[in-house]
C-alpha positions in Angstrom: 83.0 117.8 94.8 81.2 118.6 91.5 77.4 119.0 92.0 75.2 117.0 89.6 73.2 119.4 87.5 70.3 117.3 86.3 68.1 120.5 86.2 70.4 121.9 83.5 69.8 118.8 81.3 66.0 119.0 82.0 66.0 122.7 81.0 67.7 121.8 77.7 65.1 119.0 77.0 62.2 121.2 77.8 63.4 124.1 75.7 64.2 121.7 72.8 60.5 120.7 72.9 59.1 124.2 73.4 61.4 126.1 71.1 62.0 123.9 68.2 64.0 126.5 66.4 66.5 126.9 69.2 70.1 125.9 68.4 71.4 123.2 70.7 74.9 124.5 70.7 73.8 128.0 71.8 71.9 126.4 74.7 74.9 124.4 75.7 76.9 127.6 75.9 74.4 129.0 78.4 74.5 125.7 80.4 78.3 125.8 80.5 78.3 129.5 81.7 75.7 128.7 84.3 77.7 125.7 85.5 80.7 128.0 86.1 78.5 130.4 88.0 77.3 127.7 90.2 80.6 126.0 90.8 82.8 129.1 90.9 86.0 127.2 90.2 88.1 125.9 87.3 86.4 122.9 85.5 87.8 120.2 83.3 86.2 118.8 80.2 85.2 115.7 82.2 83.7 117.9 85.0 81.4 119.6 82.5 80.5 116.3 80.7 79.6 114.7 84.0 77.5 117.7 85.1 75.6 118.3 81.8 75.4 114.8 80.4 76.7 116.0 77.0 79.1 114.0 74.8 82.7 114.7 75.4 83.4 115.5 71.8 80.7 118.2 71.8 82.0 119.8 75.0 85.6 119.7 73.8 84.7 121.5 70.6 82.5 124.0 72.4 85.2 124.9 74.9 87.8 125.2 72.2 85.6 127.7 70.4 84.9 129.7 73.6 88.6 129.9 74.3 89.3 131.1 70.7 86.6 133.8 71.0 88.0 135.0 74.3 85.2 134.0 76.7 87.1 131.2 78.5 90.7 130.7 79.4 92.7 127.5 79.9 94.9 127.2 82.9 98.7 126.8 82.5 99.9 123.3 83.0 96.5 121.7 83.4 93.3 121.0 81.3 90.9 123.1 83.3 88.9 126.1 82.1 87.7 129.4 83.7 85.6 132.3 82.5 87.8 135.0 81.1 88.0 138.7 82.0 86.2 139.4 78.7 83.1 137.4 79.9 83.2 139.2 83.2 82.7 142.6 81.3 79.9 141.4 79.0 76.7 142.9 80.1 78.3 145.1 82.7 76.6 148.2 81.1 73.2 146.7 82.0 73.8 147.2 85.7 73.6 151.0 85.6 76.5 153.1 86.8 80.0 152.1 85.7 80.6 150.4 89.1 77.2 148.8 89.3 78.3 145.2 89.1 81.1 145.6 91.6 78.8 147.5 93.9 76.2 144.7 93.8 78.9 142.2 94.5 80.1 144.1 97.5 76.5 144.5 98.8 75.8 140.8 98.6 79.1 139.9 100.1 78.6 142.3 103.0 75.1 141.0 103.7 76.3 137.4 103.6 79.2 138.0 106.0 77.1 140.2 108.3 74.0 138.0 108.6 75.3 134.5 107.9 72.2 133.9 105.8 71.6 133.3 102.1 71.6 136.4 99.9 69.3 136.3 96.9 69.4 138.7 93.9 66.3 138.6 91.6 65.3 140.3 88.3 62.1 140.2 86.3 62.0 137.8 83.4 58.6 138.1 81.8 56.0 136.6 84.2 58.8 135.1 86.3 61.2 136.3 88.9 64.7 135.0 88.0 67.4 134.5 90.7 70.3 135.9 88.8 72.8 135.4 91.7 72.9 133.8 95.1 75.3 133.5 98.0 74.6 130.5 100.2 74.7 130.5 104.0 77.6 128.7 105.6 75.1 126.9 107.9 74.5 123.2 107.2 70.7 123.9 107.4 70.1 126.7 104.8 68.0 128.2 102.1 69.3 127.0 98.8 68.5 127.9 95.2 70.1 127.1 91.8 71.4 130.2 89.9 69.0 131.2 87.1 66.1 129.4 88.8 62.7 131.0 88.3 59.5 131.3 90.2 56.2 133.1 89.4 56.8 136.8 89.9 53.7 137.1 92.0 54.5 134.1 94.2 57.8 134.9 95.9 59.3 137.7 97.9 61.7 139.1 95.4 58.9 139.0 92.8 56.5 140.8 95.0 59.0 143.6 95.4 59.6 143.8 91.6 55.8 144.1 91.1 55.7 147.2 93.2 56.9 149.1 90.1 53.7 148.3 88.3 50.1 149.6 88.6 47.4 147.4 90.1 45.8 147.0 86.6 49.1 145.8 85.1 49.7 143.4 88.0 46.2 141.9 87.6 46.7 141.4 83.9 50.0 139.6 84.6 48.4 137.2 87.1 45.6 136.4 84.6 48.1 135.9 81.8 50.3 133.7 84.0 47.3 131.4 84.6 46.6 131.2 80.9 50.3 130.6 79.8 51.0 128.2 82.7 47.6 126.5 82.9 49.2 123.2 84.1 50.4 125.0 87.2 48.1 127.9 87.9 48.8 130.3 90.7 47.5 129.3 94.1 47.1 133.0 94.9 44.1 135.0 93.7 44.5 138.3 92.0 43.2 140.0 95.1 45.7 138.3 97.3 48.6 139.3 95.0 47.4 142.9 95.0 47.2 142.9 98.8 50.8 141.5 99.1 52.1 144.1 96.6 50.4 147.0 98.5 51.9 145.7 101.8 55.3 145.8 100.1 54.8 149.3 98.7 53.9 150.6 102.1 56.7 148.9 104.0 59.4 149.1 101.4 60.1 145.4 102.0 58.2 142.1 101.9 58.5 139.0 104.1 57.6 135.5 103.0 57.9 133.7 106.3 56.5 130.2 105.4 54.5 131.6 102.4 56.5 130.0 99.6 58.2 127.1 101.4 57.1 125.7 104.7 59.6 126.5 107.5 61.6 128.8 105.2 61.5 132.6 105.1 62.8 135.5 103.1 63.0 139.3 103.6 63.3 141.2 100.3 63.6 144.8 99.1 64.4 146.7 95.9 67.7 148.2 94.8 67.6 150.7 92.0 69.9 151.1 89.0 69.1 154.7 88.1 71.4 155.1 85.1 69.4 152.5 83.3 66.1 153.1 85.0 65.9 149.5 86.2 65.5 147.7 89.6 66.6 144.4 91.1 65.3 142.8 94.2 67.6 141.6 96.9 66.7 139.4 99.9 67.9 137.3 102.8 66.6 133.8 103.2 66.9 130.9 105.7 65.0 128.5 107.9 62.4 130.1 110.1 63.8 128.6 113.3 67.0 130.7 112.8 65.4 133.8 111.2 62.6 134.4 113.6 64.7 135.3 116.6 66.6 138.0 114.6 63.9 139.0 112.1 63.9 142.7 113.1 67.7 142.9 113.0 67.9 141.1 109.6 65.3 143.5 108.1 67.0 146.6 109.4 70.4 145.5 108.2 69.0 144.7 104.7 67.1 148.0 104.4 70.0 150.1 105.7 72.4 148.5 103.2 69.9 148.8 100.3 69.5 152.6 101.1 73.3 153.1 101.1 73.5 151.3 97.8 70.7 153.4 96.2 72.3 156.6 97.5 75.7 155.6 96.0 74.2 154.6 92.7 72.2 157.8 92.5 75.3 159.9 93.2 77.3 158.0 90.5 74.5 158.4 88.0 74.3 162.1 88.7 78.1 162.4 88.2 77.9 160.5 84.9 75.1 162.9 83.7 77.2 165.9 84.7 80.2 164.6 82.6 77.9 164.1 79.6 76.5 167.6 79.7 
């Protein structure tokens, strides 16, 4: 069953107000791609119209253009659309070594199958941590986020891990700037509390938010590096505390072991690529 994506419509309205120069058609392209990411199946024009609340004529024209430009394909014998192979390769270079995207996918799939919990992948987006991908738990009671959702970078587990790459002075400035730019929803955490959390994450190599962000929900997060590009992502496991607490140590050890293996493989691949260049 198609999920109702009211948040996508809200995002569009908010951005129309805040970024008056934004082109609506460009924003609709983003909404369509994010809908495919969330649904992970072929969608018809009507599916997309129902989810985004956009006129059918606009969606039909948009999909026709995306097919013509090679970013969507249309199934044989039906009227449903799918992202194309071309779209799958766009931005691949940003994930480090040549096999970076596939390696991240394998890591997330392994953690999902091994632990049975939600797997979160986060990246820095200004003063926010953006969940760029997520695999949901098969359990009926589960941790659930919408792809591309953001949270204050200093107010969630993946964000705290991403902040470990910054100095204390830089982190303090980010917290103060957040409170200025988002004055309607200032951080409940003081600058000192944020710095304490980041220092804990630095020393441990991971950070837990058991009940810190959402009551009765927890996450365990760590960093994975993309050495070829000098970038890092944060990866985490999430679920209800009642299920996570009894196996917390095992979940943490599993996450950290797989993250270390990923880092080692990425470093080896980056070194190999550097050798080929020289």
